[in-house]
N, C-alpha and C positions, 0 to 999 in steps of 0.2 A: 427777791432781787434777781434781775436778769442781766447778763452780760450784753454790752453794746455790740460786741463782735462775735459772730457765730463761730463755733469751733470748727476745726478742719478735720475731716475724716482722714485717718492714717491707716493705710493698707500696707501690710507686710509683703515684701517681695524679695526673693533671694535665689541664687543659683544653688541647687542642692547637690548636683553632680555633673561631671563632664567626662565622657569616654569616647571611644572610637566610633560609636554609633550616633551620638547626639548629646544634647544637654537636657537636664531636668531642672525645672524652676518651680518654686513654690510661690503662689500668688494667693493672698487671702486664705491661707491654710489649705489650698488645693494644689496638688502636685501635677505638673504638666510635663510631657516629654516632647522635645522638639528634635526629631530625627533629622540627620543631615540630608537624607533623601528628600524630605519635604521642605527643609529650611537650609539650603545649601550655603547661604551667606555665612553661616557660623563655622563651617568646616575649617577654613583657613584663618579664622579670627584668633587673636591672642587671648590669653587668659584675662588680662586686664580689660580688653574690649568686651568680652562676654560678661564679666562680673559687674560692669558699670551699666545698669539699666534701671529704669524707673517706671512707675505707673503714672500715666497721663489719664486723667478722668478716672472712671471706675473700671473700665475694661480694655484699656489701650496701653500697651507697653512700648517703651522707647529705649533703644540702645544708642546713645548720642555718639559714641566713638566709632560706631559702624554705620550710623545714619539709617538704622532699621527701626521701623515701627510696625507693630503687629497688634491686631485686635484679638482678644482672647478667643472669639469665635473661630478665627482662622487657625488657631492652635488646636482647639477642640475638634474641628471638622475641616482639616486641610483640603480634602477633596472638593469642598464647596467653594474654595478660593484658589483657582488655578494660578500657579506660579510660573513666571517667565524668568529663566536664569540662563545666561550664556557665559 
């Protein structure tokens, strides 16, 4: 017997730590560090804004309260994705 509706992949994502240097997130059991020097949008964000994020697709993260979306590749290799911040 097979189900008529395919199952949905569920990926775990959470904020593991926040300090004066940046934030640590865990996505699919892998920990990533987002330093404020590379991701300055998070520096002035509230705790609530940072904690509310979700996985869009397989490798795309979105913080709706900050309107920030990041591809995991940009977190792994920020030097390959120049940021413009003023």
